[in-house]
PyMOL Python script that loads the backbone (N, CA, C, O; Angstrom):
from pymol import cmd

cmd.read_pdbstr("""\
ATOM      1  N   MET A   1      -5.984  46.082   6.408  1.00  0.00           N
ATOM      2  CA  MET A   1      -6.610  44.837   6.025  1.00  0.00           C
ATOM      3  C   MET A   1      -7.010  44.103   7.294  1.00  0.00           C
ATOM      4  O   MET A   1      -6.188  43.956   8.198  1.00  0.00           O
ATOM      5  N   PRO A   2      -8.275  43.631   7.388  1.00  0.00           N
ATOM      6  CA  PRO A   2      -8.722  42.946   8.607  1.00  0.00           C
ATOM      7  C   PRO A   2      -8.079  41.574   8.727  1.00  0.00           C
ATOM      8  O   PRO A   2      -7.821  40.884   7.741  1.00  0.00           O
ATOM      9  N   LYS A   3      -7.841  41.222   9.942  1.00  0.00           N
ATOM     10  CA  LYS A   3      -7.229  39.920  10.215  1.00  0.00           C
ATOM     11  C   LYS A   3      -8.309  38.837  10.159  1.00  0.00           C
ATOM     12  O   LYS A   3      -9.342  38.938  10.821  1.00  0.00           O
ATOM     13  N   VAL A   4      -8.051  37.811   9.366  1.00  0.00           N
ATOM     14  CA  VAL A   4      -8.996  36.699   9.226  1.00  0.00           C
ATOM     15  C   VAL A   4      -8.626  35.647  10.261  1.00  0.00           C
ATOM     16  O   VAL A   4      -7.484  35.191  10.313  1.00  0.00           O
ATOM     17  N   PRO A   5      -9.607  35.260  11.091  1.00  0.00           N
ATOM     18  CA  PRO A   5      -9.277  34.241  12.084  1.00  0.00           C
ATOM     19  C   PRO A   5      -8.963  32.922  11.394  1.00  0.00           C
ATOM     20  O   PRO A   5      -9.631  32.520  10.442  1.00  0.00           O
ATOM     21  N   SER A   6      -7.947  32.274  11.893  1.00  0.00           N
ATOM     22  CA  SER A   6      -7.592  30.983  11.315  1.00  0.00           C
ATOM     23  C   SER A   6      -8.558  29.926  11.811  1.00  0.00           C
ATOM     24  O   SER A   6      -9.059  29.984  12.934  1.00  0.00           O
ATOM     25  N   SER A   7      -8.803  28.967  10.947  1.00  0.00           N
ATOM     26  CA  SER A   7      -9.711  27.888  11.342  1.00  0.00           C
ATOM     27  C   SER A   7      -8.972  26.966  12.293  1.00  0.00           C
ATOM     28  O   SER A   7      -7.761  26.788  12.165  1.00  0.00           O
ATOM     29  N   PRO A   8      -9.675  26.384  13.236  1.00  0.00           N
ATOM     30  CA  PRO A   8      -9.009  25.496  14.183  1.00  0.00           C
ATOM     31  C   PRO A   8      -8.459  24.276  13.469  1.00  0.00           C
ATOM     32  O   PRO A   8      -9.027  23.801  12.485  1.00  0.00           O
ATOM     33  N   GLN A   9      -7.350  23.780  13.979  1.00  0.00           N
ATOM     34  CA  GLN A   9      -6.745  22.576  13.422  1.00  0.00           C
ATOM     35  C   GLN A   9      -7.677  21.402  13.667  1.00  0.00           C
ATOM     36  O   GLN A   9      -8.227  21.279  14.762  1.00  0.00           O
ATOM     37  N   PRO A  10      -7.873  20.529  12.673  1.00  0.00           N
ATOM     38  CA  PRO A  10      -8.724  19.360  12.895  1.00  0.00           C
ATOM     39  C   PRO A  10      -8.093  18.434  13.928  1.00  0.00           C
ATOM     40  O   PRO A  10      -6.871  18.342  14.047  1.00  0.00           O
ATOM     41  N   ALA A  11      -8.944  17.765  14.656  1.00  0.00           N
ATOM     42  CA  ALA A  11      -8.461  16.810  15.652  1.00  0.00           C
ATOM     43  C   ALA A  11      -7.694  15.710  14.946  1.00  0.00           C
ATOM     44  O   ALA A  11      -8.051  15.308  13.838  1.00  0.00           O
ATOM     45  N   GLU A  12      -6.666  15.237  15.568  1.00  0.00           N
ATOM     46  CA  GLU A  12      -5.855  14.183  14.970  1.00  0.00           C
ATOM     47  C   GLU A  12      -6.710  12.940  14.787  1.00  0.00           C
ATOM     48  O   GLU A  12      -7.347  12.466  15.728  1.00  0.00           O
ATOM     49  N   SER A  13      -6.717  12.433  13.598  1.00  0.00           N
ATOM     50  CA  SER A  13      -7.541  11.274  13.266  1.00  0.00           C
ATOM     51  C   SER A  13      -6.753   9.989  13.491  1.00  0.00           C
ATOM     52  O   SER A  13      -5.536   9.951  13.310  1.00  0.00           O
ATOM     53  N   THR A  14      -7.454   8.959  13.881  1.00  0.00           N
ATOM     54  CA  THR A  14      -6.810   7.659  14.040  1.00  0.00           C
ATOM     55  C   THR A  14      -7.011   6.798  12.798  1.00  0.00           C
ATOM     56  O   THR A  14      -6.601   5.637  12.768  1.00  0.00           O
ATOM     57  N   VAL A  15      -7.643   7.370  11.770  1.00  0.00           N
ATOM     58  CA  VAL A  15      -7.842   6.648  10.523  1.00  0.00           C
ATOM     59  C   VAL A  15      -6.533   6.656   9.748  1.00  0.00           C
ATOM     60  O   VAL A  15      -5.918   7.713   9.607  1.00  0.00           O
ATOM     61  N   PRO A  16      -6.087   5.508   9.240  1.00  0.00           N
ATOM     62  CA  PRO A  16      -4.833   5.454   8.500  1.00  0.00           C
ATOM     63  C   PRO A  16      -4.873   6.341   7.261  1.00  0.00           C
ATOM     64  O   PRO A  16      -5.925   6.507   6.644  1.00  0.00           O
ATOM     65  N   ASP A  17      -3.737   6.904   6.902  1.00  0.00           N
ATOM     66  CA  ASP A  17      -3.611   7.742   5.724  1.00  0.00           C
ATOM     67  C   ASP A  17      -3.558   6.837   4.497  1.00  0.00           C
ATOM     68  O   ASP A  17      -2.665   5.997   4.384  1.00  0.00           O
ATOM     69  N   THR A  18      -4.517   7.004   3.569  1.00  0.00           N
ATOM     70  CA  THR A  18      -4.532   6.148   2.387  1.00  0.00           C
ATOM     71  C   THR A  18      -3.695   6.728   1.262  1.00  0.00           C
ATOM     72  O   THR A  18      -3.520   6.070   0.237  1.00  0.00           O
ATOM     73  N   GLY A  19      -3.165   7.951   1.418  1.00  0.00           N
ATOM     74  CA  GLY A  19      -2.430   8.587   0.344  1.00  0.00           C
ATOM     75  C   GLY A  19      -0.953   8.261   0.320  1.00  0.00           C
ATOM     76  O   GLY A  19      -0.369   8.208  -0.762  1.00  0.00           O
ATOM     77  N   THR A  20      -0.329   8.043   1.443  1.00  0.00           N
ATOM     78  CA  THR A  20       1.109   7.798   1.506  1.00  0.00           C
ATOM     79  C   THR A  20       1.372   6.307   1.357  1.00  0.00           C
ATOM     80  O   THR A  20       0.926   5.497   2.170  1.00  0.00           O
ATOM     81  N   LEU A  21       2.098   5.964   0.312  1.00  0.00           N
ATOM     82  CA  LEU A  21       2.397   4.557   0.082  1.00  0.00           C
ATOM     83  C   LEU A  21       3.787   4.221   0.594  1.00  0.00           C
ATOM     84  O   LEU A  21       4.652   5.094   0.648  1.00  0.00           O
ATOM     85  N   PRO A  22       4.011   2.981   0.966  1.00  0.00           N
ATOM     86  CA  PRO A  22       5.328   2.580   1.469  1.00  0.00           C
ATOM     87  C   PRO A  22       6.393   2.670   0.383  1.00  0.00           C
ATOM     88  O   PRO A  22       6.090   2.755  -0.807  1.00  0.00           O
ATOM     89  N   ALA A  23       7.626   2.649   0.818  1.00  0.00           N
ATOM     90  CA  ALA A  23       8.741   2.763  -0.120  1.00  0.00           C
ATOM     91  C   ALA A  23       9.019   1.455  -0.850  1.00  0.00           C
ATOM     92  O   ALA A  23       9.513   1.465  -1.978  1.00  0.00           O
ATOM     93  N   THR A  24       8.702   0.324  -0.212  1.00  0.00           N
ATOM     94  CA  THR A  24       9.021  -0.961  -0.820  1.00  0.00           C
ATOM     95  C   THR A  24       7.820  -1.900  -0.776  1.00  0.00           C
ATOM     96  O   THR A  24       6.866  -1.701  -0.024  1.00  0.00           O
ATOM     97  N   TYR A  25       7.909  -2.922  -1.608  1.00  0.00           N
ATOM     98  CA  TYR A  25       6.884  -3.965  -1.623  1.00  0.00           C
ATOM     99  C   TYR A  25       6.797  -4.641  -0.257  1.00  0.00           C
ATOM    100  O   TYR A  25       5.706  -4.886   0.257  1.00  0.00           O
ATOM    101  N   GLU A  26       7.950  -4.937   0.319  1.00  0.00           N
ATOM    102  CA  GLU A  26       7.991  -5.650   1.597  1.00  0.00           C
ATOM    103  C   GLU A  26       7.329  -4.838   2.707  1.00  0.00           C
ATOM    104  O   GLU A  26       6.600  -5.386   3.533  1.00  0.00           O
ATOM    105  N   ALA A  27       7.584  -3.532   2.724  1.00  0.00           N
ATOM    106  CA  ALA A  27       6.968  -2.662   3.734  1.00  0.00           C
ATOM    107  C   ALA A  27       5.457  -2.603   3.531  1.00  0.00           C
ATOM    108  O   ALA A  27       4.694  -2.607   4.498  1.00  0.00           O
ATOM    109  N   GLY A  28       5.034  -2.550   2.284  1.00  0.00           N
ATOM    110  CA  GLY A  28       3.600  -2.535   1.983  1.00  0.00           C
ATOM    111  C   GLY A  28       2.927  -3.821   2.399  1.00  0.00           C
ATOM    112  O   GLY A  28       1.832  -3.800   2.960  1.00  0.00           O
ATOM    113  N   LEU A  29       3.572  -4.941   2.129  1.00  0.00           N
ATOM    114  CA  LEU A  29       3.019  -6.239   2.486  1.00  0.00           C
ATOM    115  C   LEU A  29       2.919  -6.392   4.000  1.00  0.00           C
ATOM    116  O   LEU A  29       1.929  -6.909   4.519  1.00  0.00           O
ATOM    117  N   GLN A  30       3.952  -5.938   4.698  1.00  0.00           N
ATOM    118  CA  GLN A  30       3.941  -6.024   6.162  1.00  0.00           C
ATOM    119  C   GLN A  30       2.809  -5.179   6.755  1.00  0.00           C
ATOM    120  O   GLN A  30       2.103  -5.625   7.659  1.00  0.00           O
ATOM    121  N   GLU A  31       2.642  -3.962   6.241  1.00  0.00           N
ATOM    122  CA  GLU A  31       1.566  -3.106   6.745  1.00  0.00           C
ATOM    123  C   GLU A  31       0.198  -3.705   6.412  1.00  0.00           C
ATOM    124  O   GLU A  31      -0.722  -3.655   7.229  1.00  0.00           O
ATOM    125  N   LEU A  32       0.069  -4.267   5.221  1.00  0.00           N
ATOM    126  CA  LEU A  32      -1.184  -4.894   4.820  1.00  0.00           C
ATOM    127  C   LEU A  32      -1.520  -6.067   5.731  1.00  0.00           C
ATOM    128  O   LEU A  32      -2.672  -6.228   6.133  1.00  0.00           O
ATOM    129  N   GLU A  33      -0.525  -6.888   6.060  1.00  0.00           N
ATOM    130  CA  GLU A  33      -0.751  -8.021   6.967  1.00  0.00           C
ATOM    131  C   GLU A  33      -1.203  -7.545   8.348  1.00  0.00           C
ATOM    132  O   GLU A  33      -2.074  -8.159   8.964  1.00  0.00           O
ATOM    133  N   GLN A  34      -0.609  -6.447   8.835  1.00  0.00           N
ATOM    134  CA  GLN A  34      -1.022  -5.895  10.126  1.00  0.00           C
ATOM    135  C   GLN A  34      -2.463  -5.416  10.076  1.00  0.00           C
ATOM    136  O   GLN A  34      -3.240  -5.661  10.999  1.00  0.00           O
ATOM    137  N   LEU A  35      -2.815  -4.733   8.997  1.00  0.00           N
ATOM    138  CA  LEU A  35      -4.187  -4.242   8.859  1.00  0.00           C
ATOM    139  C   LEU A  35      -5.192  -5.390   8.808  1.00  0.00           C
ATOM    140  O   LEU A  35      -6.247  -5.326   9.438  1.00  0.00           O
ATOM    141  N   VAL A  36      -4.863  -6.422   8.067  1.00  0.00           N
ATOM    142  CA  VAL A  36      -5.756  -7.572   7.969  1.00  0.00           C
ATOM    143  C   VAL A  36      -5.961  -8.197   9.350  1.00  0.00           C
ATOM    144  O   VAL A  36      -7.082  -8.543   9.723  1.00  0.00           O
ATOM    145  N   ASN A  37      -4.877  -8.336  10.096  1.00  0.00           N
ATOM    146  CA  ASN A  37      -4.996  -8.889  11.458  1.00  0.00           C
ATOM    147  C   ASN A  37      -5.881  -8.019  12.339  1.00  0.00           C
ATOM    148  O   ASN A  37      -6.702  -8.534  13.098  1.00  0.00           O
ATOM    149  N   GLU A  38      -5.719  -6.700  12.241  1.00  0.00           N
ATOM    150  CA  GLU A  38      -6.544  -5.788  13.030  1.00  0.00           C
ATOM    151  C   GLU A  38      -8.014  -5.885  12.626  1.00  0.00           C
ATOM    152  O   GLU A  38      -8.903  -5.921  13.477  1.00  0.00           O
ATOM    153  N   LEU A  39      -8.255  -5.927  11.317  1.00  0.00           N
ATOM    154  CA  LEU A  39      -9.637  -6.018  10.837  1.00  0.00           C
ATOM    155  C   LEU A  39     -10.281  -7.333  11.260  1.00  0.00           C
ATOM    156  O   LEU A  39     -11.440  -7.357  11.675  1.00  0.00           O
ATOM    157  N   GLU A  40      -9.529  -8.426  11.155  1.00  0.00           N
ATOM    158  CA  GLU A  40     -10.070  -9.732  11.515  1.00  0.00           C
ATOM    159  C   GLU A  40     -10.275  -9.892  13.014  1.00  0.00           C
ATOM    160  O   GLU A  40     -11.094 -10.703  13.445  1.00  0.00           O
ATOM    161  N   SER A  41      -9.538  -9.125  13.809  1.00  0.00           N
ATOM    162  CA  SER A  41      -9.662  -9.242  15.263  1.00  0.00           C
ATOM    163  C   SER A  41     -11.010  -8.753  15.774  1.00  0.00           C
ATOM    164  O   SER A  41     -11.474  -9.181  16.830  1.00  0.00           O
ATOM    165  N   GLY A  42     -11.630  -7.865  15.028  1.00  0.00           N
ATOM    166  CA  GLY A  42     -12.911  -7.317  15.462  1.00  0.00           C
ATOM    167  C   GLY A  42     -12.768  -6.297  16.578  1.00  0.00           C
ATOM    168  O   GLY A  42     -13.768  -5.925  17.193  1.00  0.00           O
ATOM    169  N   GLN A  43     -11.561  -5.835  16.857  1.00  0.00           N
ATOM    170  CA  GLN A  43     -11.315  -4.924  17.963  1.00  0.00           C
ATOM    171  C   GLN A  43     -11.265  -3.458  17.545  1.00  0.00           C
ATOM    172  O   GLN A  43     -11.186  -2.581  18.405  1.00  0.00           O
ATOM    173  N   LEU A  44     -11.308  -3.171  16.236  1.00  0.00           N
ATOM    174  CA  LEU A  44     -11.256  -1.778  15.794  1.00  0.00           C
ATOM    175  C   LEU A  44     -12.597  -1.094  16.043  1.00  0.00           C
ATOM    176  O   LEU A  44     -13.651  -1.686  15.812  1.00  0.00           O
ATOM    177  N   PRO A  45     -12.558   0.149  16.513  1.00  0.00           N
ATOM    178  CA  PRO A  45     -13.798   0.907  16.657  1.00  0.00           C
ATOM    179  C   PRO A  45     -14.434   1.128  15.285  1.00  0.00           C
ATOM    180  O   PRO A  45     -13.743   1.139  14.265  1.00  0.00           O
ATOM    181  N   LEU A  46     -15.717   1.299  15.271  1.00  0.00           N
ATOM    182  CA  LEU A  46     -16.472   1.429  14.027  1.00  0.00           C
ATOM    183  C   LEU A  46     -15.960   2.571  13.163  1.00  0.00           C
ATOM    184  O   LEU A  46     -15.913   2.436  11.941  1.00  0.00           O
ATOM    185  N   ASP A  47     -15.573   3.697  13.766  1.00  0.00           N
ATOM    186  CA  ASP A  47     -15.115   4.835  12.974  1.00  0.00           C
ATOM    187  C   ASP A  47     -13.766   4.586  12.309  1.00  0.00           C
ATOM    188  O   ASP A  47     -13.394   5.332  11.403  1.00  0.00           O
ATOM    189  N   GLN A  48     -13.029   3.574  12.723  1.00  0.00           N
ATOM    190  CA  GLN A  48     -11.739   3.248  12.105  1.00  0.00           C
ATOM    191  C   GLN A  48     -11.855   2.158  11.045  1.00  0.00           C
ATOM    192  O   GLN A  48     -10.948   1.993  10.230  1.00  0.00           O
ATOM    193  N   LEU A  49     -12.938   1.425  11.046  1.00  0.00           N
ATOM    194  CA  LEU A  49     -13.068   0.292  10.120  1.00  0.00           C
ATOM    195  C   LEU A  49     -12.989   0.714   8.660  1.00  0.00           C
ATOM    196  O   LEU A  49     -12.251   0.113   7.879  1.00  0.00           O
ATOM    197  N   LEU A  50     -13.742   1.739   8.287  1.00  0.00           N
ATOM    198  CA  LEU A  50     -13.765   2.160   6.891  1.00  0.00           C
ATOM    199  C   LEU A  50     -12.398   2.672   6.452  1.00  0.00           C
ATOM    200  O   LEU A  50     -11.926   2.328   5.369  1.00  0.00           O
ATOM    201  N   GLY A  51     -11.763   3.487   7.281  1.00  0.00           N
ATOM    202  CA  GLY A  51     -10.438   4.004   6.949  1.00  0.00           C
ATOM    203  C   GLY A  51      -9.413   2.898   6.817  1.00  0.00           C
ATOM    204  O   GLY A  51      -8.570   2.930   5.920  1.00  0.00           O
ATOM    205  N   SER A  52      -9.480   1.919   7.704  1.00  0.00           N
ATOM    206  CA  SER A  52      -8.549   0.792   7.640  1.00  0.00           C
ATOM    207  C   SER A  52      -8.789  -0.042   6.392  1.00  0.00           C
ATOM    208  O   SER A  52      -7.845  -0.513   5.757  1.00  0.00           O
ATOM    209  N   TYR A  53     -10.047  -0.219   6.046  1.00  0.00           N
ATOM    210  CA  TYR A  53     -10.377  -0.964   4.832  1.00  0.00           C
ATOM    211  C   TYR A  53      -9.853  -0.227   3.595  1.00  0.00           C
ATOM    212  O   TYR A  53      -9.297  -0.842   2.685  1.00  0.00           O
ATOM    213  N   GLN A  54     -10.038   1.098   3.573  1.00  0.00           N
ATOM    214  CA  GLN A  54      -9.555   1.886   2.438  1.00  0.00           C
ATOM    215  C   GLN A  54      -8.033   1.830   2.343  1.00  0.00           C
ATOM    216  O   GLN A  54      -7.484   1.708   1.248  1.00  0.00           O
ATOM    217  N   ARG A  55      -7.356   1.919   3.471  1.00  0.00           N
ATOM    218  CA  ARG A  55      -5.895   1.823   3.487  1.00  0.00           C
ATOM    219  C   ARG A  55      -5.454   0.449   2.972  1.00  0.00           C
ATOM    220  O   ARG A  55      -4.504   0.342   2.198  1.00  0.00           O
ATOM    221  N   GLY A  56      -6.150  -0.584   3.408  1.00  0.00           N
ATOM    222  CA  GLY A  56      -5.840  -1.931   2.947  1.00  0.00           C
ATOM    223  C   GLY A  56      -6.014  -2.073   1.447  1.00  0.00           C
ATOM    224  O   GLY A  56      -5.202  -2.717   0.783  1.00  0.00           O
ATOM    225  N   ALA A  57      -7.068  -1.475   0.909  1.00  0.00           N
ATOM    226  CA  ALA A  57      -7.294  -1.532  -0.534  1.00  0.00           C
ATOM    227  C   ALA A  57      -6.177  -0.804  -1.287  1.00  0.00           C
ATOM    228  O   ALA A  57      -5.737  -1.264  -2.341  1.00  0.00           O
ATOM    229  N   ALA A  58      -5.720   0.329  -0.749  1.00  0.00           N
ATOM    230  CA  ALA A  58      -4.629   1.069  -1.382  1.00  0.00           C
ATOM    231  C   ALA A  58      -3.327   0.269  -1.332  1.00  0.00           C
ATOM    232  O   ALA A  58      -2.577   0.238  -2.307  1.00  0.00           O
ATOM    233  N   LEU A  59      -3.064  -0.373  -0.201  1.00  0.00           N
ATOM    234  CA  LEU A  59      -1.861  -1.186  -0.067  1.00  0.00           C
ATOM    235  C   LEU A  59      -1.907  -2.404  -0.985  1.00  0.00           C
ATOM    236  O   LEU A  59      -0.895  -2.779  -1.577  1.00  0.00           O
ATOM    237  N   LEU A  60      -3.077  -3.016  -1.101  1.00  0.00           N
ATOM    238  CA  LEU A  60      -3.228  -4.163  -1.988  1.00  0.00           C
ATOM    239  C   LEU A  60      -2.941  -3.773  -3.431  1.00  0.00           C
ATOM    240  O   LEU A  60      -2.240  -4.490  -4.145  1.00  0.00           O
ATOM    241  N   ALA A  61      -3.482  -2.639  -3.859  1.00  0.00           N
ATOM    242  CA  ALA A  61      -3.231  -2.163  -5.224  1.00  0.00           C
ATOM    243  C   ALA A  61      -1.745  -1.865  -5.425  1.00  0.00           C
ATOM    244  O   ALA A  61      -1.187  -2.180  -6.476  1.00  0.00           O
ATOM    245  N   PHE A  62      -1.106  -1.262  -4.428  1.00  0.00           N
ATOM    246  CA  PHE A  62       0.324  -0.965  -4.493  1.00  0.00           C
ATOM    247  C   PHE A  62       1.135  -2.251  -4.664  1.00  0.00           C
ATOM    248  O   PHE A  62       2.004  -2.328  -5.532  1.00  0.00           O
ATOM    249  N   CYS A  63       0.850  -3.251  -3.842  1.00  0.00           N
ATOM    250  CA  CYS A  63       1.592  -4.516  -3.902  1.00  0.00           C
ATOM    251  C   CYS A  63       1.353  -5.232  -5.226  1.00  0.00           C
ATOM    252  O   CYS A  63       2.285  -5.788  -5.808  1.00  0.00           O
ATOM    253  N   ARG A  64       0.120  -5.222  -5.703  1.00  0.00           N
ATOM    254  CA  ARG A  64      -0.177  -5.852  -6.992  1.00  0.00           C
ATOM    255  C   ARG A  64       0.577  -5.168  -8.128  1.00  0.00           C
ATOM    256  O   ARG A  64       1.102  -5.830  -9.023  1.00  0.00           O
ATOM    257  N   ASP A  65       0.626  -3.832  -8.084  1.00  0.00           N
ATOM    258  CA  ASP A  65       1.350  -3.089  -9.123  1.00  0.00           C
ATOM    259  C   ASP A  65       2.836  -3.430  -9.110  1.00  0.00           C
ATOM    260  O   ASP A  65       3.444  -3.611 -10.165  1.00  0.00           O
ATOM    261  N   LYS A  66       3.421  -3.518  -7.916  1.00  0.00           N
ATOM    262  CA  LYS A  66       4.839  -3.863  -7.809  1.00  0.00           C
ATOM    263  C   LYS A  66       5.100  -5.263  -8.367  1.00  0.00           C
ATOM    264  O   LYS A  66       6.058  -5.472  -9.111  1.00  0.00           O
ATOM    265  N   LEU A  67       4.240  -6.222  -8.001  1.00  0.00           N
ATOM    266  CA  LEU A  67       4.407  -7.586  -8.506  1.00  0.00           C
ATOM    267  C   LEU A  67       4.245  -7.651 -10.020  1.00  0.00           C
ATOM    268  O   LEU A  67       4.991  -8.356 -10.699  1.00  0.00           O
ATOM    269  N   GLN A  68       3.272  -6.915 -10.546  1.00  0.00           N
ATOM    270  CA  GLN A  68       3.051  -6.906 -11.985  1.00  0.00           C
ATOM    271  C   GLN A  68       4.251  -6.332 -12.718  1.00  0.00           C
ATOM    272  O   GLN A  68       4.623  -6.828 -13.782  1.00  0.00           O
ATOM    273  N   ALA A  69       4.862  -5.291 -12.163  1.00  0.00           N
ATOM    274  CA  ALA A  69       6.043  -4.693 -12.787  1.00  0.00           C
ATOM    275  C   ALA A  69       7.191  -5.690 -12.843  1.00  0.00           C
ATOM    276  O   ALA A  69       7.897  -5.770 -13.849  1.00  0.00           O
ATOM    277  N   VAL A  70       7.380  -6.447 -11.774  1.00  0.00           N
ATOM    278  CA  VAL A  70       8.448  -7.451 -11.753  1.00  0.00           C
ATOM    279  C   VAL A  70       8.131  -8.574 -12.736  1.00  0.00           C
ATOM    280  O   VAL A  70       9.016  -9.041 -13.454  1.00  0.00           O
ATOM    281  N   GLU A  71       6.876  -9.007 -12.771  1.00  0.00           N
ATOM    282  CA  GLU A  71       6.469 -10.043 -13.722  1.00  0.00           C
ATOM    283  C   GLU A  71       6.730  -9.608 -15.155  1.00  0.00           C
ATOM    284  O   GLU A  71       7.225 -10.388 -15.969  1.00  0.00           O
ATOM    285  N   ASP A  72       6.394  -8.358 -15.460  1.00  0.00           N
ATOM    286  CA  ASP A  72       6.611  -7.837 -16.814  1.00  0.00           C
ATOM    287  C   ASP A  72       8.091  -7.821 -17.159  1.00  0.00           C
ATOM    288  O   ASP A  72       8.466  -8.140 -18.287  1.00  0.00           O
ATOM    289  N   GLN A  73       8.928  -7.457 -16.212  1.00  0.00           N
ATOM    290  CA  GLN A  73      10.371  -7.445 -16.453  1.00  0.00           C
ATOM    291  C   GLN A  73      10.901  -8.858 -16.689  1.00  0.00           C
ATOM    292  O   GLN A  73      11.752  -9.065 -17.554  1.00  0.00           O
ATOM    293  N   ILE A  74      10.407  -9.817 -15.935  1.00  0.00           N
ATOM    294  CA  ILE A  74      10.837 -11.205 -16.104  1.00  0.00           C
ATOM    295  C   ILE A  74      10.417 -11.729 -17.479  1.00  0.00           C
ATOM    296  O   ILE A  74      11.199 -12.398 -18.155  1.00  0.00           O
ATOM    297  N   LYS A  75       9.195 -11.429 -17.891  1.00  0.00           N
ATOM    298  CA  LYS A  75       8.736 -11.855 -19.214  1.00  0.00           C
ATOM    299  C   LYS A  75       9.606 -11.257 -20.312  1.00  0.00           C
ATOM    300  O   LYS A  75       9.927 -11.923 -21.296  1.00  0.00           O
ATOM    301  N   LEU A  76       9.980 -10.006 -20.136  1.00  0.00           N
ATOM    302  CA  LEU A  76      10.828  -9.345 -21.119  1.00  0.00           C
ATOM    303  C   LEU A  76      12.197 -10.013 -21.185  1.00  0.00           C
ATOM    304  O   LEU A  76      12.733 -10.234 -22.271  1.00  0.00           O
ATOM    305  N   LEU A  77      12.755 -10.333 -20.030  1.00  0.00           N
ATOM    306  CA  LEU A  77      14.048 -11.018 -20.006  1.00  0.00           C
ATOM    307  C   LEU A  77      13.949 -12.408 -20.613  1.00  0.00           C
ATOM    308  O   LEU A  77      14.821 -12.811 -21.382  1.00  0.00           O
ATOM    309  N   ASP A  78      12.904 -13.140 -20.278  1.00  0.00           N
ATOM    310  CA  ASP A  78      12.723 -14.487 -20.822  1.00  0.00           C
ATOM    311  C   ASP A  78      12.589 -14.459 -22.338  1.00  0.00           C
ATOM    312  O   ASP A  78      13.116 -15.335 -23.024  1.00  0.00           O
ATOM    313  N   ALA A  79      11.900 -13.476 -22.855  1.00  0.00           N
ATOM    314  CA  ALA A  79      11.647 -13.408 -24.290  1.00  0.00           C
ATOM    315  C   ALA A  79      12.867 -12.951 -25.076  1.00  0.00           C
ATOM    316  O   ALA A  79      13.053 -13.360 -26.222  1.00  0.00           O
ATOM    317  N   GLY A  80      13.696 -12.111 -24.476  1.00  0.00           N
ATOM    318  CA  GLY A  80      14.764 -11.512 -25.252  1.00  0.00           C
ATOM    319  C   GLY A  80      16.161 -12.014 -24.995  1.00  0.00           C
ATOM    320  O   GLY A  80      16.865 -12.365 -25.942  1.00  0.00           O
ATOM    321  N   SER A  81      16.585 -12.061 -23.763  1.00  0.00           N
ATOM    322  CA  SER A  81      18.004 -12.274 -23.539  1.00  0.00           C
ATOM    323  C   SER A  81      18.359 -13.576 -22.840  1.00  0.00           C
ATOM    324  O   SER A  81      19.535 -13.936 -22.814  1.00  0.00           O
ATOM    325  N   LEU A  82      17.433 -14.275 -22.291  1.00  0.00           N
ATOM    326  CA  LEU A  82      17.764 -15.530 -21.622  1.00  0.00           C
ATOM    327  C   LEU A  82      17.695 -16.666 -22.642  1.00  0.00           C
ATOM    328  O   LEU A  82      16.646 -16.926 -23.231  1.00  0.00           O
ATOM    329  N   LYS A  83      18.801 -17.319 -22.834  1.00  0.00           N
ATOM    330  CA  LYS A  83      18.887 -18.427 -23.797  1.00  0.00           C
ATOM    331  C   LYS A  83      19.348 -19.677 -23.076  1.00  0.00           C
ATOM    332  O   LYS A  83      20.013 -19.600 -22.043  1.00  0.00           O
ATOM    333  N   VAL A  84      19.003 -20.789 -23.605  1.00  0.00           N
ATOM    334  CA  VAL A  84      19.440 -22.063 -23.043  1.00  0.00           C
ATOM    335  C   VAL A  84      20.946 -22.181 -23.271  1.00  0.00           C
ATOM    336  O   VAL A  84      21.426 -21.994 -24.389  1.00  0.00           O
ATOM    337  N   TRP A  85      21.677 -22.485 -22.225  1.00  0.00           N
ATOM    338  CA  TRP A  85      23.136 -22.580 -22.320  1.00  0.00           C
ATOM    339  C   TRP A  85      23.516 -23.981 -22.731  1.00  0.00           C
ATOM    340  O   TRP A  85      23.027 -24.960 -22.167  1.00  0.00           O
ATOM    341  N   THR A  86      24.377 -24.073 -23.703  1.00  0.00           N
ATOM    342  CA  THR A  86      24.905 -25.390 -24.121  1.00  0.00           C
ATOM    343  C   THR A  86      26.417 -25.325 -24.108  1.00  0.00           C
ATOM    344  O   THR A  86      27.023 -24.345 -24.541  1.00  0.00           O
ATOM    345  N   ALA A  87      27.012 -26.393 -23.601  1.00  0.00           N
ATOM    346  CA  ALA A  87      28.476 -26.455 -23.554  1.00  0.00           C
ATOM    347  C   ALA A  87      28.993 -26.811 -24.937  1.00  0.00           C
ATOM    348  O   ALA A  87      28.447 -27.695 -25.598  1.00  0.00           O
ATOM    349  N   GLU A  88      30.031 -26.136 -25.375  1.00  0.00           N
ATOM    350  CA  GLU A  88      30.589 -26.409 -26.713  1.00  0.00           C
ATOM    351  C   GLU A  88      31.919 -27.080 -26.616  1.00  0.00           C
ATOM    352  O   GLU A  88      32.533 -27.383 -27.639  1.00  0.00           O
TER     353      GLU A  88
END
""", "prot")
cmd.dss("prot")
cmd.show_as("cartoon", "prot")
cmd.util.cbc("prot")
cmd.orient("prot")
């Protein structure tokens, strides 16, 4: 069987990975704040702007989903098990 040459490894990209999400809301928020600061600084090279924007959009969606999940849990608790306490 002939040996197939392997394709060269792609050059390491400086564009942030939009697929890997942080483990916690706080980590996501911190990374999002850093990205916003970098984007607002105007110091990112043009080839990194789109990747950073995409990463920011992914982080924003992640944080919104986490907040929505907590909101839904609070609404469920308020509706079902939290009652006004009265002393008897």
